[in-house]
C-alpha positions in Angstrom: -61.2 240.9 38.4 -60.3 244.6 38.8 -60.4 244.3 42.5 -58.0 241.3 42.4 -55.6 243.0 40.1 -55.5 246.2 42.2 -55.1 244.0 45.3 -52.2 242.2 43.7 -50.6 245.4 42.6 -51.0 246.9 46.1 -49.5 243.8 47.7 -46.6 243.9 45.3 -46.0 247.6 46.0 -46.0 246.8 49.8 -43.7 243.9 49.3 -41.2 246.0 47.3 -41.4 248.8 49.8 -40.8 246.4 52.7 -37.8 245.0 50.8 -36.4 248.5 50.2 -36.8 249.3 53.8 -35.1 246.1 54.9 -32.2 246.8 52.5 -31.8 250.3 53.9 -31.5 248.8 57.4 -28.9 246.2 56.6 -25.2 246.3 55.9 -24.2 242.7 55.6 -20.5 242.7 54.8 -17.4 244.9 54.4 -18.4 248.0 52.4 -22.1 247.0 52.4 -24.2 245.6 49.6 -22.0 244.6 46.7 -18.9 245.9 48.5 -19.6 249.3 46.9 -19.5 251.7 49.9 -23.0 253.0 49.0 -26.1 252.9 51.1 -29.1 251.0 49.8 -32.4 252.6 48.7 -33.2 256.0 50.1 -30.9 255.7 53.2 -29.8 259.2 54.3 -27.1 259.2 57.0 -26.0 262.6 58.1 -23.4 264.7 56.3 -22.2 266.7 59.3 -21.3 265.7 62.9 -18.8 266.3 65.7 -18.1 264.9 69.1 -21.0 267.0 70.4 -23.4 267.0 67.4 -25.5 264.4 65.8 -24.2 261.6 68.0 -27.2 259.4 68.8 -25.1 257.2 71.1 -21.5 256.0 71.7 -20.4 253.0 73.6 -17.1 251.6 74.8 -15.8 248.5 73.1 -13.5 246.0 74.8 -10.2 245.2 73.2 -9.0 246.3 69.7 -10.2 245.4 66.3 -10.1 247.0 62.9 -12.9 244.9 61.5 -15.9 247.0 60.2 -19.3 246.9 61.8 -22.0 244.9 60.0 -25.7 245.4 60.6 -28.8 243.3 60.2 -32.4 243.9 61.5 -31.4 246.3 64.2 -28.3 244.5 65.4 -24.7 245.6 65.0 -22.0 242.8 64.9 -18.3 243.4 65.4 -15.2 241.4 66.4 -12.5 242.4 68.8 -9.5 240.9 70.6 -8.6 242.1 74.1 -5.2 241.4 75.7 -5.9 240.2 79.2 -3.0 242.3 80.6 -4.1 245.4 78.7 -3.9 246.2 75.0 -0.9 247.7 73.3 -1.9 251.1 71.9 -2.5 251.4 68.2 0.0 253.4 66.2 -0.9 255.2 63.0 0.9 256.0 59.8 3.1 254.0 57.4 6.0 252.3 59.1 7.9 249.0 59.5 8.9 247.1 62.6 7.2 246.6 66.0 4.7 243.9 66.7 1.8 242.9 69.0 0.9 239.5 70.3 2.4 238.8 73.7 0.4 237.3 76.6 -3.1 235.9 76.7 -5.9 237.4 74.6 -9.7 237.1 74.5 -11.1 236.7 71.0 -14.6 238.2 71.0 -17.7 238.4 68.8 -20.1 241.1 70.0 -23.7 242.2 69.1 -25.1 245.7 69.9 -28.6 247.1 69.6 -28.5 249.6 66.8 -31.2 251.8 68.4 -29.4 252.3 71.7 -25.8 250.9 71.6 -26.7 248.5 74.3 -24.5 245.3 74.3 -27.0 242.5 73.5 -24.5 239.6 73.7 -20.8 238.8 73.7 -19.1 235.5 72.9 -15.6 234.6 73.8 -14.5 232.1 71.1 -11.0 231.6 72.4 -8.6 232.7 75.1 -4.8 232.2 74.8 -1.6 233.6 73.3 -2.0 234.4 69.6 -0.4 231.8 67.3 1.8 234.5 65.6 2.8 238.1 66.4 1.6 240.7 63.9 2.5 244.3 62.9 1.6 246.8 65.7 -0.7 248.7 63.3 -2.7 245.6 62.6 -5.1 243.9 65.0 -6.1 240.2 65.6 -9.7 241.2 64.7 -9.2 242.9 61.3 -11.5 240.6 59.3 -15.0 241.9 59.1 -17.8 239.5 60.0 -20.5 238.7 57.4 -24.2 238.0 57.8 -27.1 236.8 55.7 -29.9 237.5 58.2 -29.8 233.9 59.4 -26.3 233.7 60.8 -23.3 235.8 61.4 -19.9 234.4 60.5 -16.7 235.8 62.1 -13.1 235.1 61.1 -10.1 235.3 63.3 -7.1 234.5 61.2 -4.7 231.9 62.5 -7.6 230.6 64.7 -10.9 229.8 63.0 -14.3 230.6 61.5 -17.1 230.9 64.0 -20.8 231.0 63.2 -23.7 232.2 65.5 -27.3 232.8 65.0 -28.3 236.5 65.4 -29.2 235.9 69.1 -25.7 234.6 69.8 -26.3 230.9 69.8 -23.2 229.0 68.5 -23.9 227.1 65.3 -20.5 225.8 64.3 -16.7 226.5 64.4 -14.0 225.6 62.0 -10.3 225.8 62.7 -8.1 227.9 60.4 -4.4 227.0 60.3 -1.9 229.6 61.5 0.3 230.8 58.6 3.2 233.1 58.1 2.6 236.5 56.3 5.1 238.8 54.6 7.2 240.6 57.2 4.8 239.2 59.9 2.3 241.9 59.0 -0.6 239.6 59.9 -3.8 239.1 58.0 -6.7 241.3 56.9 -9.1 239.8 54.3 -12.7 239.0 55.3 -15.0 236.1 54.4 -18.0 236.5 52.1 -21.4 234.8 52.3 -23.6 234.0 49.3 -26.4 231.6 48.6 -25.8 229.4 51.6 -22.0 229.2 51.3 -19.1 230.9 53.1 -16.1 231.7 50.8 -12.7 232.3 52.3 -9.4 233.2 50.6 -6.2 232.9 52.7 -3.2 234.1 50.7 0.0 233.8 52.8 3.6 232.9 52.6 3.1 229.2 53.7 0.1 227.6 52.0 -2.4 229.9 50.2 -5.9 228.6 49.3 -9.4 229.5 48.4 -12.3 227.5 50.0 -16.1 227.2 50.2 -18.0 226.0 53.2 -21.7 225.1 53.8 -23.0 228.1 55.8 -25.4 225.9 57.8 -22.8 223.4 59.0 -19.3 224.7 58.3 -18.6 221.6 56.2 -16.0 222.1 53.5 -17.5 222.1 50.0 -14.3 222.6 48.0 -10.8 223.9 48.5 -8.2 225.0 46.0 -4.4 225.7 46.3 -3.3 229.2 45.3 0.1 230.9 44.6 2.1 231.2 47.9 2.0 235.0 48.5 0.6 237.3 51.2 -2.4 239.4 50.1 -5.2 241.0 52.1 -8.1 241.4 49.7 -11.7 240.4 50.5 -13.1 238.5 47.5 -16.3 239.4 45.7 -19.1 237.3 44.4 -20.0 238.9 41.1 -23.5 237.9 40.3 -24.1 239.8 37.1 -22.4 237.4 34.7 -23.5 233.8 34.0 -22.4 231.9 35.9 -21.8 234.0 39.1 -18.1 234.4 39.8 -15.8 234.6 42.9 -13.3 237.4 42.1 -9.9 237.0 43.8 -7.3 239.7 43.0 -3.6 238.9 43.8 -0.1 240.0 42.9 0.8 237.3 40.5 -2.6 236.4 39.0 -6.1 237.7 39.4 -8.6 234.8 39.0 -12.4 234.5 38.6 -13.7 231.2 39.8 -17.2 229.8 39.3 -18.9 229.1 42.6 -17.7 225.5 42.5 -14.1 226.5 42.3 -13.5 226.1 38.5 -11.4 228.9 36.9 -13.3 231.1 34.4 -10.8 233.8 33.5 -7.6 235.3 34.8 -4.9 237.9 34.1 -1.3 238.1 35.2 0.6 241.1 36.6 -0.4 244.7 37.0 -1.2 244.5 40.7 1.3 245.5 43.4 3.1 243.1 45.7 0.6 243.5 48.5 -3.1 243.4 47.3 -5.6 244.9 49.8 -8.4 246.7 48.0 -11.7 244.8 47.6 -13.1 244.3 44.1 -16.5 245.8 43.4 -18.9 246.5 40.5 -20.5 249.6 39.0 -22.2 250.3 35.6 -22.0 246.5 35.0 -18.2 246.6 35.2 -15.8 245.0 37.6 -13.1 247.2 39.3 -9.9 245.5 40.6 -7.0 247.4 42.0 -3.8 247.2 44.1 -1.3 249.9 44.9 1.3 249.1 47.6 3.0 252.4 48.2 6.5 251.0 47.8 5.8 249.3 44.5 6.2 251.1 41.1 3.3 249.0 39.7 0.0 250.1 41.1 -2.6 248.9 38.7 -6.4 249.4 38.4 -8.3 247.3 35.9 -11.9 247.6 34.7 -13.3 244.3 33.4 -16.3 243.6 31.3 -18.7 240.7 32.0 -18.4 237.7 29.7 -14.6 237.3 30.0 -13.2 233.8 29.4 -9.7 232.3 29.6 -6.5 234.4 29.8 -7.4 238.1 29.5 -3.8 239.4 30.2 -3.1 242.7 28.4 -0.4 242.7 25.8 2.7 244.8 26.6 1.8 248.5 26.3 -1.9 247.9 25.9 -4.4 249.4 28.3 -7.5 247.6 27.1 -8.7 244.5 25.1 -11.9 242.6 24.4 -12.3 241.8 28.2 -10.7 244.9 29.9 -12.5 248.2 29.3 -9.6 250.3 30.5 -6.6 250.1 32.9 -3.9 252.2 34.4 -0.8 250.9 36.1 0.0 254.0 38.2 -3.2 255.1 40.0 -4.3 252.4 42.4 -4.5 253.1 46.2 -2.8 251.0 48.9 -5.3 250.5 51.8 -8.5 252.2 50.9 -10.7 250.6 48.2 -11.7 252.9 45.4 -15.3 254.2 45.0 -17.6 254.7 42.1 -20.4 257.2 42.6 -22.4 258.4 39.6 -20.1 258.6 36.6 -17.0 259.2 38.6 -14.3 257.0 40.1 -12.7 258.3 43.3 -9.3 257.1 44.6 -8.2 257.9 48.1 -4.6 257.5 48.9 -3.1 256.7 52.4 -1.3 260.0 52.4 -4.5 262.0 52.3 -4.7 262.7 48.6 -7.9 262.3 46.5 -8.1 261.7 42.7 -11.2 261.6 40.5 -11.6 259.9 37.1 -14.3 259.1 34.6 -15.5 255.6 35.7 -16.2 254.4 32.2 -13.1 255.7 30.4 -10.4 256.4 33.0 -10.1 260.1 31.9 -8.7 262.2 34.7 -10.9 264.9 36.2 -8.4 265.8 39.0 -5.5 264.0 40.5 -4.0 263.8 44.0 -5.5 266.9 45.6 -4.5 267.0 49.3 -7.2 266.9 51.9 -6.3 269.6 54.4 -8.0 270.1 57.8 -9.7 273.5 58.3 -7.1 274.5 60.9 -4.3 273.7 58.5 -1.5 271.1 58.7 -1.6 267.6 57.4 -4.6 265.2 57.7 -2.6 262.2 58.7 -3.0 258.7 57.2 -6.1 257.1 55.6 -6.8 253.4 55.9 -10.6 253.2 55.9 -12.3 253.1 52.5 -14.4 256.1 51.3 -18.2 256.1 51.0 -20.8 258.3 49.3 -24.4 259.5 49.5 -26.5 262.6 48.8 -24.0 264.1 46.3 -21.0 263.8 48.7 -17.9 261.8 49.1 -16.7 260.9 52.6 -13.0 260.2 53.5 -12.2 259.1 57.1 -8.7 259.6 58.4 -6.9 257.6 61.0 -7.4 260.6 63.4 -11.2 260.2 63.2 -11.6 263.2 60.9 -14.0 262.8 58.0 -13.4 265.0 55.0 -16.6 265.8 53.0 -16.0 266.4 49.3 -18.6 267.5 46.7 -19.3 264.7 44.2 -18.5 265.4 40.6 -15.6 266.2 38.3 -14.6 269.4 40.0 -13.0 269.2 43.5 -14.6 271.1 46.3 -14.0 270.4 50.0 -17.4 271.0 51.8 -16.2 270.4 55.4 -14.5 268.2 57.9 -16.3 266.3 60.7 -14.2 265.6 63.8 -14.7 263.2 66.7 -12.6 262.9 69.8 -9.1 262.2 68.5 -8.5 258.5 68.5 -7.1 256.0 66.0 -9.6 255.0 63.4 -9.0 252.4 60.6 -12.4 250.6 60.2 -14.7 251.5 57.3 -18.2 252.5 58.7 -21.6 251.0 58.0 -24.5 253.1 56.5 -27.9 252.0 57.5 -31.1 254.0 57.1 -30.5 257.4 58.7 -27.4 256.3 60.7 -23.7 256.0 60.2 -22.1 253.3 62.4 -18.5 254.2 63.0 -15.8 252.4 65.0 -12.7 253.9 66.5 -10.0 252.2 68.6 -12.1 252.0 71.7 -15.7 253.2 70.8 -18.6 252.5 68.6 -20.7 255.5 67.4 -24.2 255.8 66.0 -24.2 259.1 64.1 -27.7 260.4 63.2 -29.2 263.7 62.3 -30.7 265.3 65.5 -34.4 265.8 65.3 -35.6 269.4 65.8 -38.6 269.5 68.2 -41.8 270.7 66.6 -43.2 274.0 67.9 
């Protein structure tokens, strides 16, 4: 009996260890497991790099796409769209006007080997003129793909959902209707995959909806109309409450649906007129935010599990039975906030960083500017921050990553620079590697091994 017990315990330990290693090697969706921006298990990507240091490999990527890389079992998946006559260059910063979309384009799903950067397969899902022009800063491949280890599902807005197995075999495709967005900015939200279903939210100025599809077949399971308004957020499946909930922030009303599309709770107002940041959880709480830079309302809400019905705050209130705390002035525009340890970090597009107590909202420091070592301004920030090993990482649109000490006191530890090139995609963290995408390249950043003597 003792032998059997010890054998069972050993088998369980090996199973748990294998699961932990698998988790460390996978980054299945935008911002990784739980959309938190944190590596799983004991993953340890490097904290320092440059164009000539700790670069395991780099490879050219055809076309342009601001979708983030996702990783599963040694394979990296990205989407990209290449204009046949040559891509219009990306332009950084915050500005209006100018668009892209003329001429034929190739819509691509790509898979790279994570150990070497070798292109394993490429699938052209469509070739033609895009259905609508978009803002020049956007791309036609801004939605991040998602994988569950059996399939990878890619979304090209105004075109369709496309599913492949991990070896590139087409499984199904589903057309997505072309819709108008505010000021023709284009789209940006990504699909999510959970328990055999693909969830898609398409908030636009024509016909907004949320829908669920069978991940094996692409068959529609349910579809619900939503308020007609353009938003860019990627929804979250919040698994901690019972039942699990699909969290969908939006300008007019933030809604939690059960996984069959029935509304569980909602609140109105508090979010800006363009909602981009992805909801995420930490300490058993749900964090929802939206801070369009031209809107005076830039709310961040921290919601407790167990909410039901209308949880809208009364005028002047910052909390209630369902909302732990809120602040209508601190949310960022493009980057999603980050909770690491007991602190909440907010990175603003203009290169400012704030830090608050994640449980109470008490400010530790607010809007400290990230300044390059050589001086001057850091430029814009669109990618979401990430954290590990006691450090916060903030990637600028110039491919400079500012490293800040985690904790309530601000301390800039360094700045890692790659070859200057537009960079808007949030990286993936897997094992000892950081997978980072710029306008034309994909990098694997790993700590260089020192030869034994």
